[in-house]
C-alpha positions in Angstrom: 0.0 0.0 0.0 1.2 3.5 -0.8 0.9 5.8 2.2 1.5 9.6 2.2 1.7 11.5 5.5 2.2 15.2 5.7 1.9 16.4 9.3 4.1 17.4 12.2 5.5 13.9 12.8 5.9 13.1 9.1 9.7 12.7 9.2 9.6 10.5 12.3 7.0 8.3 10.6 9.1 8.2 7.4 12.1 7.0 9.3 10.6 4.4 11.6 7.3 3.2 10.0 7.8 0.3 7.6 4.5 1.1 5.8 5.5 4.7 4.9 7.4 4.5 1.7 7.0 8.0 0.4 6.4 11.5 1.7 5.5 14.6 -0.3 6.5 18.0 1.1 4.7 21.0 -0.4 6.6 24.0 -1.7 5.4 26.1 1.2 6.9 23.5 3.6 3.6 23.4 5.6 3.9 20.0 7.1 0.3 20.0 8.4 -1.1 19.8 4.9 -2.4 16.4 3.7 -1.9 15.8 0.0 -4.1 13.2 -1.7 -2.8 11.6 -4.8 -5.9 12.4 -6.8 -5.9 16.1 -5.8 -2.3 17.2 -6.0 -1.9 21.0 -6.5 0.0 22.5 -9.4 2.7 23.7 -7.0 6.1 22.0 -6.7 6.6 19.3 -4.1 9.6 17.4 -2.8 9.1 13.7 -2.9 11.2 11.4 -0.6 11.1 7.7 -1.5 12.4 5.1 0.9 14.0 1.9 -0.5 14.8 0.3 2.9 12.1 -0.7 5.4 13.6 1.3 8.2 16.1 4.1 7.9 19.1 4.6 10.1 22.2 6.8 10.2 24.1 4.1 8.4 21.7 3.6 5.5 19.9 6.9 5.0 22.4 8.1 2.3 21.7 5.3 -0.1 18.2 4.3 1.0 16.3 7.6 0.3 15.7 8.9 -3.2 14.5 12.5 -3.6 13.0 14.3 -6.5 11.0 17.4 -7.2 7.5 17.0 -8.6 5.3 19.6 -10.2 2.0 19.7 -11.9 -1.1 17.6 -11.6 -0.6 15.4 -14.6 2.3 13.4 -16.0 2.4 15.9 -19.0 2.9 18.8 -16.6 5.7 16.9 -14.9 7.3 16.1 -18.3 7.1 19.7 -19.3 8.8 20.8 -16.0 11.6 18.2 -16.4 12.1 19.0 -20.0 12.5 22.7 -19.4 14.4 22.5 -16.1 16.7 19.5 -16.8 16.9 18.5 -20.4 17.0 21.9 -22.1 20.0 23.1 -20.0 21.8 19.9 -20.8 21.2 20.1 -24.5 22.0 23.9 -24.5 25.3 23.5 -22.8 28.1 24.1 -25.3 30.4 21.6 -23.5 27.9 18.9 -24.4 27.8 20.0 -28.0 31.6 19.8 -28.7 31.5 16.6 -30.8 28.3 17.5 -32.6 28.4 18.7 -36.1 26.3 21.7 -37.3 23.7 19.5 -38.9 23.3 17.4 -35.7 23.1 20.6 -33.6 20.3 22.0 -35.8 18.4 18.7 -35.9 18.5 18.2 -32.1 17.6 21.9 -31.5 14.6 21.9 -33.9 13.3 18.5 -32.7 13.6 19.4 -29.0 11.9 22.8 -29.5 9.1 21.0 -31.3 8.8 18.6 -28.4 8.6 21.5 -25.9 5.9 23.1 -28.0 3.9 19.9 -28.0 4.2 19.5 -24.2 3.1 23.1 -23.7 0.0 22.5 -25.9 -0.8 19.3 -23.9 -0.6 21.2 -20.6 -2.7 24.2 -21.7 
């Protein structure tokens, strides 16, 4: 079962409760908010996912995965990741050093078309 707790003892529950695998922390850091999966707001959230049953000082570094979520739909999340992560990587001149001019133009045009499509899907 997938449990989400957002309240004052959320971090304690996340560390010690074997049933709590994920917590979502809202952008405003208001730990008293309860977020239901079917009614997520459009604001950003920090998601912490636990891969071990119980966390300890010795395993927390490799047993917790964190990511930023945003948007109510997978398409809104895709748009956020595309603009915030992929675009800067593809736009970085250091990553383009071995590309030819034709390759650069093709990737640039294709990715901008993809971004336009995601924007239309999210509108």
